[in-house]
N, C-alpha and C positions, 0 to 999 in steps of 0.2 A: 485424483488431482495431486495428492501428497506424493504418490509414487513418481509421478511425472516431475514434480519439483525436485525430488531427490535425484532422479536420473539427470536432470538439467544441472544440478549442483555438481554431481560426479563428473559430468561431461566438462563443465567449466573448470573444475580443478584439474582434470586430466589434460585439457587443452592449454591450460595455463602453465604447464611445466614443459619447458623445452629441453630436450635431451640430445646429446650428440648421437648422430647416426653412424653406425659402423659402415665402413666401405664394403661393397660386395662387387662381384664380377661374375658374369655368366659366360665368360670366355673359357672354352675348354682348355685344359692343360695348363695354360698360363694364368688362369684366373687367380689362384692363390698368390702368385708372384705379383700380379697387378695390385691386389688388395694390400699386400705387404708394402709395396712401394708407395702407394697412396697414403697408407697409414703413417709410414716414416716421414713422407714429405709433409703431411698435415702436422705431425709433431713438431717439425722444424719450422715450417712456414706460418702456420696459423693458430695452432692449439693454444699457445700461451697468450696470444693476442685475443682470441675469441672467447676463451673460458671466462675471463672476468666479465665480459659483456653478457655472456650467457647467464652467469650467476646474477648479474645486476637485473637482467630482464626477468629472470625467474622470481627474484625478490619483488620486483614491481608487480608482476602478475599475481603473486601470492597476496600482496597488499590490496590489489584491485579486487580480487575475489573476496577477501575478508570484508572490504568496504561494501561490496555489492550485497553480501550476506547481511551486514548490519543495516543497510538501507531496506532490504526485504523485511527484516525483523521489525524495524521501526514502522515501515509502511503497514505491516500486518497489525501491529499493536495500535497504530493510529486509527486504522479502519475499525478495529474493535471498539476503541474509545468513541469514535464517531457514531457507531451503531448504537452504543449504550446511550450516548447523549441524545441521539435522534429518538430513541425509545422514550427517554424521560420527557423530551419536548412534546412528543405525541400524547403522552399521558397528561402533561400539564395543559396542553391545548384542549383535550377532551374535558378536563375539569373546568377550564375557563368557559368552554362552550356550554357546559351544564349550568354553571353559575350565571352566564349571560341569559340563558333561556329562563332560569328562575327569576332573574331580575326583570326581564321583559314581562313575565307572567304577573309579577308583583306590581309592576308599573301599570299594566292593563287593569288589574284589580283596583289599584288606587285611582286610576282615571275613571273607572266605572263608579267608584264610591264618590269621587269628586263631582261627577255629573249628577249623581243622586242627591248630594248635598246641595248643589246649585239648584236643582229642580225643587227641592224642599224649600229653599230660601225664596224662590220665585213664588211658590205657592203661599208661603207665609206672608210675603210682602203684598201679594194680591189680596189676601184676606184682610190685612190691616188697613189698607187704603181703599175706602169705598168711594 
């Protein structure tokens, strides 16, 4: 699982970086001339316009990846905290169930004693009044 997360993070970082693609041409003989012309035209027409936007987008992507990592870290730590809290609550619940069981047993014993005292009183009162 950890290896997959690392691969996903590497992929996210890799895909978050936009790089200029060099021109290429598969045209025989004139291919290098076409590439040279396209490169020169790109330098004149778009490079100085596109590069600042490319840098801005790369900065944004870097910040987005960093925030995603922070959210992942927070989420992982939060789930660990929740798991610890759940473990404590389960422990407390088990202790409360034990106490409740003991209280119920004591109440049953007290009820039995009270019935015995009531029975003794009835016996004593029946002996006194003839």
